[in-house]
N, C-alpha and C positions, 0 to 999 in steps of 0.2 A: 824493274822500275815500278815504283808505287805511283799509281795514277790517282789524282784527286781533282775535284772541281773547286778551284779557289774562289771563295766568295768575293764578289766585287766590294771594294771599300766604299765607304759612305761619302763619295765625292760630291754628291748633290746635297749634302746636309746644309751647306751654306745657303742654298736657295730656300730651304725651309725656314732657316733663321731669318733671312731677309723678309720672307713673306709674313712672318709673325711680327716682326718689329716695324716694318715699313709704315703701316697706318699711323702708329704713334709718332714715327719720325716725320711723316708728312704733315701731321697736325702740328707738331712742334715748330716746323718751319713756318707754316701759315700763321701761327699764333705768336711769333716773335714780336710782331708789331701789328695789332689789329686796330683798324680805324673805328671811330665812333659810329654807332649804328642807330637807325630809327627803330624804336620799339613799337610805338603806336602813333599813327597819323591822325590828328584831330580833324573833326569836321569844322565847318565855319558857317556862321550866319551872315557874314559880310557878303554883300552882293558881288556876284562874279560878272565881269564885263563881257567875257566871251572866250573863245579859244586862245590859248597862248601858253607859254612856259616861263616860269619865274624860278630863278636859282637864288637861294638865300643862304648866307653863312650863319651857322649857329655854333656858338661856343659851348661845348659840353664839358662841364667840370668833372673832376675825378669822383666827386660824390654823387654824380648823376644829375645835379641841377644844371640849368642851361640859361643862355642869354642869346637872343637874336641880335646879331651885330649889324648886318647890312645886306642889301640886295646886291648880288654879284652881277646878275644880268636879267633882263626881262624882255620878252617879245610882245608884251601887251601891258602897258603901264596901268591900265584899268584893273588889272588883276592883282596889282601889287598889295593892296590893303588886305584882300582875302588871303593871299599867300602869307603875308606877315602874321595874320591871325592864326592860320594853321600852324605855322612854324612855332609861334609862341606857345601854343597850347598842346603841342605834341610832346611825346616823351622819348628819351634817348638813353642809350648806354654809352658810357665813356670809352675812349680808346684805351688800349692796354699795351704796355710793354712787358712781354712775358705775362705774368699773372697780376701785374700791378696796374690798377687804373690810373691814368694820368689825364690832365686837362688837354683838350685838343679841339678840333673844329670838324663840323659835319656840313658838307655842302648839300643842302636840301633842295632837290629838283621837284617842283610841283607843277604838274601839267594840268591844264584846264581844257575840257572838251565841251564846247558850247557853254552851257550854264552849270556844268557839273565838274567835279574834280576827278581826274584820272588817277589810277592806282600806281603811285611811284613812277609815273611817266608812261605807263601802259594803260590804254583805255580799256576798262572792263565794265561790262554790264551784265545783268541777269545772274546766271549761275557763276560766271567768272567773278563778279563782285562779291557774291556770297563766299566763294572759295577764298578770295583775297582776305576777307575779314577773318575767316577761320584760321588762315595761315598766320596773320598778324596776331591773333589771339593765342597762338601756340597749339591749336587744336588740329594737329596734323593728320591724325587718323580720320577725323570727320571731314577734313578738307580733301583727303585722298578719295574717300568714299563718294563725296559729292562730285568731284571732278571726273571720276571714272564713269559715273552714271551719265554725265553730260557728254563724255567722249564716245559713248555708245552710238550717239546720233551724229557727232561731229568729230570723227577720229583724227582728222588732220588739222583741227583748229590749233594754231600756233600758241595762243595764249593759254588754252586749257592744257596743252602738253607741257608748257613751261611751268604751269602751276602744279601739275602732277609731278614733274621732276623736282620741284621745290619741296613738295610734301614728302616725297621719297627721300630726298637729301636729309631733311630734318628727322626722318624716321631711321636714318643710317642705312637705307637701302641704296647704296651708291651705284650699283650696277643698274638698278631700276631707274634711278635718276638719270644716269647717262643714256640709257635706252630711250627715255622720254625726250631728252634733249636732241637725240639723233633724229627725231621726227620733225624737227623744226629747221627750216632752211636757213634762217638767220635769227640768232638769239638776240632778244631785245636787251638793251643796255641794263635795265634794272636786274636782269637775271644773270648777267655775265659772271659776277663773283661766285654765285651758287653753281653755275654751270662749270666753271673752272675747277672748283673744289670737287664737284661730282665726278668729272672726268678723271681727275687726279686720283681720287680715292678708289674709283672703280678700276683704274689701271693697277693700283697696288694689289687689290683683291684678285684680279684676274691673272697677274703676271706668272704665278707658278703653274697655271693650267692652260692658259690661252695667251701665249706671248704676242701673237699677231694683233689681237684685239686690244691687249694691254698697251702695246706701243702706239696703236692708233689713238686710243683715248688719251694717253699721256701727251701725244703731239698736239691734240686739241686743247688740252689744259695749258700747254706752253703758249699756244697761239692766243688764247683768251687772257692769260695772266702770266707772262714770262717772269720767273723769279727763281731764286736758288732752289726753292722747294719743288717747283714743277719741272725744272731741268733735272733735278736729282731723281725724281720719279721716272722721268723719261729715260734717263741713262740707266737706271736700275732695271727698268723693264727691258731695255735693249740687251743688257747683259744676260738676262734670263732667256731672252728670245734668241740668243746666239750671235748677236751683232755687236761684238765687243768694240770694233773700230768706231762705229757711230756712238756707242755708249761713252767712249773716252771723250769725244768732242763735247757731248752734252754734260757729262760730269765735270769736265774742266770748266765749263761755263758756270755750273752750279757752285763749284769751289771758288771761282773768282768772285762771284757775287757774295758768297758767304764770308770769305776771308776779308773782304773789303768793309764788312760791317763790324765795327769794334764791339758791338753789343750782341753779336750773334752767339747763341748758346754753344758751349763747348761740345756738348753731345752731338749737336747738328753737324758741326765741323768734322767730328770723328766719323760720323756716319757717311758723309760725303767722301772723305778720304778713303774709308774702307771700301766703298763701292768702286772708287777709282782704282784702288789697288787690285781689286778683283778683276776689273776690266783689263788692266795692264798685264796681269798674270795670264789671262786667257789669250792674250796676243803674244805671250812669251817675252814681254818687255820688262824683265825683272829690274833692269837698271832704273827705269822710271818709277817703278813701284817702291824701291828701297827708300828714297827720301820721304815718301808719304808714310811708310811704315814707321820711320823714326819720328816723324811729326806726330803721328797718332800716339806713340808711347810717351812723347813729351806732354801732349794734351791730357792723356789719360793713362798713367803708368800701370793701372790695374786691368787695362783692356785685354781681353782674350779673343775677341771676335776676329781680329785680323790674323792672329796666329792660326786660328782654326781655318780661316779662309785660305791662307797661303798653304797650310798643310794639306787641305783638301784638294787644292789645285795640283800639288805634287802627287797626291794619291791618284788623281785622275790621269795624270801623265804616266804614272807607273802602270796603271791598268791598261792604258792604250798601248804602251810599249810591250807589255806582256802578251796582249792579244796579237800584236804584230810579230811575235816570236823574238823580240829583242829583250831577252831575259836579264842580261847584265845591266842594260839601261834601266829596265824596270826596277831591279834591285836598288840601283843608285837613287832612283826617284823616291822609292819607299823610305830609304834611309834619310834622304833630305827632308821628306815629310815628317819623319820622326823628330828631326832636329829643329825644324822651323815651326811645326804645328804645336797646338796646345796638348794637354795631357790626353784627352780623348782621341785626338788624331794620332798621337804617338803610339797609343795602344794598338790601334788598327794598323798603323804603318809598320811597326815591328812584327806584328803577326803576319802581315802581308809579305814582309821581307823574308820571314821564315819559310812561308809557303812558296815564295818565288825561288828561294834557295833549293827547296825540294825539287822543283822543276829543273833547275840547273844541274843538280846532282843526277837526276834521272836521265838527262839528255847528254851527259858526259860520255865520251867514248871509253873512258877508263872505268872498269868495274868499281862500283861503290863498295865502301867498307864502312863498318859502324861509326868510325870517327868522322866520316863525312857528315853524318847526321848529328853527331854529338858535339862536334866543334864548329860546324858551319851553320847548321839550321837551328839547333836547340838554343844557342845563346840569344838569338833574336826572340824566340818564343819566351825565354826566361825574362828578357827585358820588358816584354809586353805584360807578362804576368806580374812583374814587380810593380808595375803601375796600376794594374787592376787584376787581382787574382781570380775574379769571377767572370772575366770576359770570355764569351763563348768562342770567338775566333782565335783568341790567344791560346785557350785550352785545346782547341782543335789542332793548332800548329804544333803544340807540345806533343800531343798524342801521335801526330803523323811522324814527328821526329823520332820518338821512342819506338814506334812501330817499324820505322825504316831501319833503325839500328838493330832491332831484333831480327828482322827478316834477312837483311844482308849478312848478318852474323851467323846465319845458319840456325836461327831460333834456339841458340844455346843459352842465352841469358833470360831466364824466366822473369827476373825483376824488370827487364826492359818491357816485356809484354804486359806485366802488371801495371807499370807506370803508364804505358800507352792506353790501356783500357780505362784506368782511373781518370786520366785526362779527357779521353774521348767521351766517356759517360757523363762527366761533369759538363763538358761542352754541349753535348746533346740536351741535357736537362736545362741548361741556361738558355739555349736557343729556343727550346719549347716554351719556357717561361716568358721569354721576350716576344713570342709570337713569330719568330724567324723560322718558319717551317721549312724553308728551302735549305737553310744551313743544317737544320736537324736531319733532314732527309739525306743530305750529303754525308754527314757524319755516320748515320746509320748504314748507308751504303758502303762507306769505307771500312767500317768494322766488319761487315759481312764478307766483303771482298778480300780483305787482307789479314784478318785476325781469326775470324770464326769459320773460315772456309775449310 
């Protein structure tokens, strides 16, 4: 029997793909429709009567111009004139649908504390006020530096921690932002949108390496801002954390919200469907996955992500069956992966099928003959090489097949040995070039144990 160590197929490749694409996907969800925003809050010389809160509706036009329409509510009418003056002289960015600015409305909440104006509803003084101005001016590095110095003396100050989180968010340090928000027992209303985005993007970044924290952050994002985007991120994080059942529930919610929006981006719908297919496949529910696969191909006929995802799932099933000694089941899974997966998956799947066939031949109670390797194992290796002649695993499989035929044939066919060495040497060189030193070591060990001994 020829003994080999079959290299595990790249069953986790889909996770890497998700990790790379999810930030962009999450942003695309959040940006499908973005509300008008305050850019700079003006000061006022109009007398302030005292503490209170005034909410004013401002129409923000697509070109950035604006008009104050009316006061929505006020807890101190004496502050109305000052609030109207602030709203009139502030600047705004229009709401967007996708990348297109459109006319919309901004509900401007102006809080007064005594005879002064609070910052977006949060009362700030001293360093906090300075940090607030830096953030509104877009000077995020300076804001972070200033707030960190202040936190050295007041590490548990909720306003300072929320301001640090905001600076980190705009500096794209999402895990840092989430960590800062974690220090706050109750997130203030003006910071909720930033906190939700921070938790969501931190979850995306952490999902491949720290599933527990990623799921926790994603759950907080959903609590703060339930949407198709946050449910999608939560479900995707749960898939990677191994909780496919919970992932299905949340991805179904994401899909329901996304599909109900006629203006939802096609790519966003495909991404949600793809993650839901992945979750179904992990639970073995291929029946529920199939309609989604069809829908994805209708939405995007050129899509290969789902084929790779499905193929990788069958590869993983094949690996598990092989480890459990169920080699016929493993072979069937590898062949299904080759059929259902994309080209790259098919290469790995056919090579894996060839190597699994080698195990079956070796475990048979009937003595092996050259044709066992030439008619059962080699054709799978040939199919892999037809798709990618330079694939290391496929060349390894061919080398093992030809070596097997040479050995059980009494080493009478010198050309079998030559073909085996040519394929194995090519496989080793490719593995080394790709940095796959484990495969290179296995190939080298196989040559020494079976051909050069």
